[in-house]
N, C-alpha and C positions, 0 to 999 in steps of 0.2 A: 502281271504283277505291278506294273507302274500304275494301272488304273485302280487296282485294289489299294495300293499305298496312298494314292491321291485321295481316294474315298475315305480312308482311315484318317488322314490328316484333316480333311474338311470336317468330318464328324467330330473329331477330338477338339478342334478349334471352336466348333459351334457349342459343344457341351461346356467348354470352359467359359466362353464369353456370352452365351445366350442370356444367362441370368442378369447380366449387367447392361444389355442392350435395350434401351428404350423404356425400361421399367420405371424409371424415375419420372418419365413424361416431362422432362425439362426442355425438350427441343423447342426452339422458337418456331412458331407457325408463320412461315414466310413463303411457302410454295403455293402458287396460284394453280389450281386444278385445271388440267387439260384433258382433252379427249384421249390422248395417249395413256394417261394415268389409269384409265378404266381397266385395261387388261392386266395391270399390276396388282389388282385387288384379288386376294384369295378368299375363299369361303369355306367355312366348316359346315359340313352337311349332316353329320351324325356324331354321336358320342356313345361310348359304352364303358361303364365302370367295371374294373376287375372285381371279382368276388371279395377279395380281401381289402379293397379300397386303396391299394397302393398306386395303381395306375389308371389312367383314363385313356382309352383308345379313341381316336377321332379320324374322320375322313376329311381330307382337305382338297377342295376343287381348285384346279389351276387351268388357265386358258392355254390351248395349244398354239403353235406358231401358224399364223396365216390361215391356211386351209385345213389345218388339223383340228379335230374335235377336242373339247375340253375333257380332262381326265381327273380322276381322284386318286390320291395316295393315302396310305395309312400311316399314322403317327401314334406314339404313346407319350404321355406326359406324366411324370411322377408327381403325386399329390403333395409330397413333402418338400422336395427340392425344386419343383416346378421346372425341371429340366426336360425339354421335349426331345424326342428321338424319332427321326423319320425312318420308317421301316421298309417301305416299298418305293421303287424308283422307275419301274418299267413304264413306258408311255401308253398305259392302258388304264382303265378304271378299276380300282380295287374298292370294294364296298361290302356292306352288310357284315361288319365285324361282330364276332361273338367270342367271348373268353372261355377258355377251358377252365375247369374247376380249380386248377392249381394257380391260376393267375399268371402263368408264365408262357402260355401258348394262346395265340390269337388266330382264330379261323376267319375266313372271309371268302367272298365270291369274286371271281375275276376270269378274264380270258387271256390265255397266253398262246400266241401263234408263232411257232418256230418252223413252220413248213412241214410239220409231220402230218401224216394222214390219219393218225390215231390220236385219241385223247390221251393225256391232257394238253398236248402241244399243238392241237389242230385248230385253235381259235374258238373252241366251244367253251361254254360257261361251266366251271367246275369249282369245287371247294378246295381251298389251299390253306396252309397253316404256316405261321412264322413265330419266332420267339420275340422277346421284348427288346432285342438288340438287332441292328441291321444285319442282314444275311440273306441268302437265297431262300425264298419260300419253297415249301414242299407241296406237291399236289397230293390231295387226299382222295378225291373221287376221280374216276376215269370212265365216266358214263358216255356211251355213244350218243352223239348229238347234244350232249350237255344236259344240265339240270335247269329247273325253273326257280327253285328256292330250296332253302335248307334250314335245319335247326339242330344244334348240338344238344344232346340230352343233358339233363342236370348233372349226372355223374360223369359226364365226359366220355362214356364208353361207346356211344352210338351217335351216328349222324343220320338223321332222317332227311330225305330229299324228295322232291317231286320231279318227274320227267314225263314226256309225252309217251303214251302207250300206243298200241296198235291202232291203225286207222279204222274208225267205226264204219260199218257198211251204210251206204246211202243209196237212194233210188237213182236211176240213170247211170249206174256205174259203168256199163259197157260203152255208152256213147261218150261219157266223160273221158274214159280211157282212150277212146279212139281219137278224140279231139282235145288232147290234154294241153295244147298250147293256148287254147282259149281261156281268157280270164272270166270265171263265173262269179256271179254275185254271192253265192255261197256254195259250199261243197261238203265233202266228207270232213268229219271232225276227228281230231286226235284227242281222245280223252286223256286225262291225267292220272298217273299212278303215283302212289306214295311207296317209297322203298326205304330200307334202312341198311346202313353199313356198320357192322360191328368192328370197332377199332382195335379189338384185341385179337379176334380170329380172322379179320379182314374178309368175312363172308357177307355177301349181300342177300337180301331177302325182300320180296314184294310184301308190303303190308296191307295196302288197300287199293282197290280200283273201282271207284264208285260209278263208273260210266257217266261221268260229268267232267267238265273242265274245272280244275281246282285253281282258283285265283289267289288263294292264301290258305295257309294251314298253321296250326299251332298245337304242339304236343304238351300235355299236362306234365308237371314235374315228376309224377310217379309213373308216367308213360302208360297209364291205363286208358286214356282217352285222347283222341285226336280230333280237334275241331277243324272244320273245313268250310270255306266259302266256295260254293260251286255254282256253275252256270251251264246252260245247255250246250253252248259252244264258246269260242274264243272272242266273239265280237262284243264290243262295248255296249251295243244296243241291247244285248241280252243281260249284261251285267247290271245295267241301271234299273231293270224292272223284273228280271227273272232269276236273279241270284237268290240263293237260299243258304241256310245255315245247317250243315250236316255234322253229326258227331259220330265218330267211329269208335266203338267199344272194342278194345284190343283183345279182351278175353273171349267175348262171344263172337267177334268178327261181324257184328251187326252195325248197320248205319241207321241212326235215328235222325230224321229231319225235324228240326224244331219248328213249332208253329209260327207262321208268318203273319197272322192276323193283325198284330200290333203295328207292323211296319209296312203292310200292304193294304188290307181292307180298311183298317181303322185310321190309316195315315191320311194326311191332306192330299197326298198324291201316291200312286202305287209305284212311282219310278224312283225308289230309294236305292242307294248304294250301300252294300255291306262292306265294312272295312275295319281293320285294326283289332284282330282277335287277341284276347288276353285272358289267360287262366290265373286264378288265384293260386297262391303257393300250395294250398292243400288240395287243389283240384276239385273243390266242391262248387266253384262258381266260374262262369265264363262271361266276359264282357265283350261287346262288339259295338262299333259305332254305325249308325244308319244315317247317311247324309242325303240331303235332297237339294236339288237346284231350286232356290227361292224360298225354302222353308228351313227352320232350325234343325240342326243335327241332333239326333237323339242317341242315348246310350241304352242298349238292350242288355239285360242281365239274366242269365239262365243259372238256376241253382239245382244241385242234386242233393236231396236230403233223404233219398230212398225212393225207389220206384221211378216214375216219369219225372223229368225235370220241370220245374216251374219257370215261366218266362214273364218278365215285366220290364217296364221302362223306368229308368232311374229318374228321379225328380232332379232337374237341372237347376243350378244356381240362377237366380233372377238376372235378366238383362245381359247375359253373356252368351257367346256362341261357341260351342264345342268344336275344336278343330282336329281332334284326334289324339294320337299317341297315348292310347290307354295303357296304363300299367298299374298293377297292384303293388303296393308297398310290400316287400318280402315279409313273410310270416305274419301278415295282418289281413284284415278284411277291409282295408282302406284302398279305395280306387282313385288313381290320379289321372289327370288328362290336361291338355292345353286348351285354353279358351280365350277368345278375344273379347275385350271390354273397352269400348271407346278408344280404338286405335292402339291399345296395348294388348299384348298376348302374354298371359300369366299362367303359371302352374297352379292348378286347383286340385283339391283332394276332398272326396266325400268319404267320411269315416263310417266304419261298422256296417258295410253293405252285406247283410246276410239275413237269412230267415225271412225274406220278404220285406225287410225294413231297411232303413238307412239312417245314419246319424247326420251330424252337421257338416256343412261344406265350408272349407277353408281355402284362402288364397295363400300359397306358400311363397310366392315371389311378388310382393306388393310393389307399387311404385311405377314409374315410367319406364317399363322394360318390355322387350319383345323376346320371349323364350322360344327357341327353335327346336330344341331337343333336350332330353334329360335322361338320366340313368342312375338307379340306386345300386349301392354295394349290397352284398348278401345280408348284412345286418339290418338293412332297412333304415339306417340312420344317416349314412353318408350318401351324398348325392352330387353328381356332376351335372352342370347345365351348360348349354350353348345359348348365349344371349347377346343382345345388342341394345344400344340406347342411342340417344341423340348425338353422342360424341364418339361412339365406338361401334365399329362393325362387329360381326360375330367372333366371339372367343369363348374358350372353355373356362368355367368358373367352378369352384368347389366349396361345399359346405359340409362340415362334420358335426352332425347333430348329436353325436355321443359326447361332445365337449360343450358344456354349457356356455363357455366364453367364446366359442367359435364364431367367426364372421365369414361372410361370403368372400372367397379369395380368388383372385384372377390367376389362372394357371398358364394361359398362353397370351401371346401378342403376335399374331401371325402377319399383321400388316404394319410393321414398324415404320414403313415409309409414310404412312398416313399421319404420324405424329408431327410432321412438319407442314401438313396441308392446312390451308386457310379454309375452314369448314363453313358450310352454310349455317345460318341460324334457323333452327327447326322448332316449330311450336304447333300445338293443337288449337285450332280456332273453331268457333261456332257462329252460326247465323240463323235467321228465321226464313223459312221458305214461304212460298206464296200462300199455302194453306195453313200457315201458323206453326208448322212442325219445325223443331230445332234440328239443324243439320250440322255435322262436324266434318272436319277435314284437316289436312296437314298443310301448313304454310312454310315454305322455305324462302329465305331472304339472303341476299349477299351479306357476308360477315360484318362488313363495316357500315351497313345501311343504317341511316337515321331518318326519322320522319321529315326533318327539315330539308332533306335532299329532294323531296317531292315524289310524286308517283313514279313507279317503275313500269317498263314493259312487262306484261304478265302472261305466262302460259298456263293454261288449265290442263292438268295431267289427270287422266281418268283411268282408274284401275279396271281390271277384267273381272270376270265372274258372270253376273254381278255379285254372286255369293262369295264375297271376299271384301277386303278393305285395305286402304293404304295405312300403314302403321307408323307410329311415332318412334322412329329410329333413324339412324344414319344409314343411307343406302345409296351407293353409286349405281345407278340403274340406267339401262339403255332407253328408258322412256322419260328421261328428263331430270330425274332426281339427282341432286348434287351438281351436275355439270351446268345446268341453266342458271342456278343461283351464282355459281362461280363466274359465269359470263355476264352477270349484272341484271339478270331477270328475277322477278318474283315468280315462284311456282306454287300454284294452288292445286292440291289434290283432294277434291271433294269426296267424302264418303256418302254418296247420294243414297236415296231411298233404295232399299234392297241390299245395302251393304251389311256386313256382319258386325256384331259387337255393340249395337245401339238399341237392342231390345227386339223381341219377336215381332211386335207390330210394325216397327220401322222397317224390318226386313220383308215382311209379307205384304206390306202396303203396295209393293211394286207389282204383285201378281195382277195381271190384267191391265197394267198401267205403264208398260214400257214405252219409251218415246213420249213420255207424259210427265209423271211425277219426278222421274230422275232428271229430265231436262229442266224442269222448274227448279229443282234443288240446286243444280249446277249454276244456272243463270242467277239465282238469288245469291249464291256465293260470290259470283263475279261482281254483282251490284254492291255487296257488302264490302268487298275489298276496294272498290272505287270510292265508296262513301268514307272509308277509313283512311283514304289517302295513300293506299299501297299501290293500286293499279291505275295505269293510264288508260282511260277508256278508248283512246285512239290507237293503242298498241297492244291488242289482245290476240293471243294465239291459243290453240287447243290441240291436244294430242292424246292418243290412247292406243292400246293394243287389245285385240280380242273384243270383249264387251266394251272396253274403252274405245276401240276403233269404231264399233257400232254407234256409241254415243257421240263420237266425233262426227260421224256421218249425219246423225240426227240433228246435231247442233248447227251444222253448216247449211242444212235445208230449212232450219227454223229461223235463223237470224243472220244478217250480214255483218254483225258487229265484230266478228273475228276476222282479222286481217291475214291470218295464216293458219294452216291446219296440217297435221300429220296423222293420217288414218292408217292404222296398222291392223291387218287381218280382221277387218270389221265387216259385220253383216250389213247388207243393204236391203235384203228381201227375206222376210220370215218364212215364206213358203219355200224359197230356195234353201234356206238354212235347215228347215225341217227335213227336206228331201235329200240333202247332201251330207250333213254333218254326222259324225260317228256317235253322238249322244243326243238324239232328237227329243228325248224326254224333257230336256231343258226348254225347248220351244213350246212343247205341249203344256208344260206347267205354266209358263208365263202367259201364253195365249188362252189358257183355260180350255183347251180342247184341240181337236184335230182341224186341219185346214177346212174341210167341208162342214165342220160344225161351227167354226168361228171365223168365217171368211172376212168379215169386216174388221175383226180384231187384227188379223194377220196384215191386212192392207194398212190399217192405221199405224201399226208399229213399224212399218217398212219405209225407210227414207227413199227407196228407189223411185217412188212415185212422185217425188218432188225435187228431183235433181235439177230441174230447170230453174229452181230458185237460187242455186248456189252461185255466190260471187267470190267466195274465199279461195285464194290460191292454196292448192292442196297437193301434198306429196303423199303417195300411197305405197305402203310396204306390205308384202305378203310372201310367205314361203310357198315355193312351187308345189310341194306335196303336202300342204296343210289339210289334214283330215277333219279338224275341228271347225274351222271357218274356211272352207275351200276357196281357192284363188278366184273362182268364178265371181265371187262378190266384188273383189277388188278390181277385176277386169270390167265388171259392169259399171262400177263407179267411174273408172277411168274413161270408158267409152262415153258415158253421159256427160262428163265434164270436158273432155278433150275433143271428141269427135262431133258431139252434138251441142257443145257449148263453147264459150270463149274464155273459160277459166284457166289461168296458168296451172298446169297439172303435170306431175311426173308419176310414173308407175315403176316401182322397183320390185322385181320378182327374184327371190333368192334361190338359186339353183339347188335342188335336192332338199331344201329345208322344209321342216314340218311346221307345226304351230309355234314352235319356239326356234330362235336362231342359236344354233349350238357351235357354229364355226367362228373363230376369232375375227376373221376379216369381215364377216357379215355383221357381227356385233359392232365393231368399230365403224364400219361403213354406215350403219344406220345412225349411230351417234353423230358422225360427221355431217351426214346429209341433213339431219334434222336441225342441227345448230346452224348450218349454212342457210337452210330454208327460212328459219325464224329471223336470222340476222338480216336476210335480204328484205323480207316482207314486213318485219316489225321495226327494224333499225335502219333500213334503207341502204345497207351495205351492198355493193355490187361486186366486190372482189370475191373470188373463190378462195377457199382455204388453201394456204400455201403460197398465194400471190404475195409478192413483195410490195 
């Protein structure tokens, strides 16, 4: 009872005082940002608008203590009062919120482990439901071994979900069973089944079992069709080139596989990824994104006007890169999606997508914004956005299109502590590369910096992908953003060739030219910052993770001008990367073929063969269980620099970590190590952090 009363008092106090905390933004910015501040930043990862537009649900990510993983909790915020209410408190991740039609019940996926041997308290993933006020959530599904995904029907009477079916038969079954402790490269496959749970009778029924692995599904509003993205097995290597779009007709119980010619045979590469299924409100049109490593993402639209469906590619707006989150505006034929444009990410809409035609494309969120998520109310006029800009991290915003005088309203301020932070000055800058191409990037400077202070030590921070970009917004990130400017450095984040949002040609120019055009673009940016008086040529550092780590490796074998480097999860050998990573189509695309077809290209793009040239002190980070850029690359780099060279080198292998660092201590540790490394080799500091 004491815990319950304490909880009630905390919630009541928050509801009373939250509207007055920080909203006026009058706090004086006096706080100098530290490494410890990183774990205080919370992130909103998703938002869902209730059908009536009264509330917006959102998932908030928080960091766990020390060796605990990060988790997400669910909140709702009222669109009129702007009062937020936290709904879930368990130290687990609650995600994928979906509203019931009454706007009073919120469904979501989570795991609850209370030591029970049976679901839902056995730690398996299930669907749960909670009201719009704090309380104990109730389990809805109790599926053995858990579910993979779910969708609540439009009328709220049925939950559709996917789960693993029976193990499919495979060859060598007897020997595999005899030596079951051996880890095989591939084995029997558990195909996926779609089931539905009637929330009135509480009876379950199998709907479809396509003898494929279903990676995503979407039920039309009238429940007559179910779209599925399916693969032969659960490995990513099959998803990137062998996924297909299947549509199950509920009445006939037949599966139709839509033609793939447009995104396989006719595409610049057959290794496309299907993602982001979206039905129009009337169920006559289905949209799906097709993403490619190194090439622009396309939007595929299938329409049913009687008989067999027609399939076509949507004409994309010029010079932008589609990043997904496809959604039709309710009760219309207008299709929305997020797209990147010169380091901004905006909400776009193509009108009147029907009958094999389409109308004009519009930008719904102009300006210097980065939109992370969005959701319409049932009327198609009210919309919630999660967005950030150069002075604010992610928060929920609201726009009521039914009111002609409405303006975009901020509903949340989840990082009140940041109102006192001395923020970096963030701008988008451009320069000309060696071949005359204009390149853009993000420059972060200390808040009080003025040109008459002279050039600064500068670190070049390189994004991953490379099918990605560094965006024009405030981001406290473990790869240098915010913290290095706070420490007195300039930070340049080049959106080098191959980056998204600078036009199709800018992106595809990198195909066949890795460790070439990208390196030229980056070095030209460094030269530009030196010429503009921003960067000190004698105090240059470079850092990156994933493809950014690869480019860090490329740069330190190309030039000795960098005095310190941080290489994170970076490739050193393209043959090794093709042979070990979980998505080898990436390498095949950029090398323009397989290793035995393009041997010289693989060698030219691999910094491993020039490690004897490195003079830059280098700290190396990698996750022990990284499947995307396996630790063998980082160990190779370390061996070349440490055991067969004389370069100051450290290798940090994070136990149990994958391609991303999800444990708080690992994140903080990487930040602290990098700052100390650059401080030593760029600023000449010899003390370790914490020394008096």
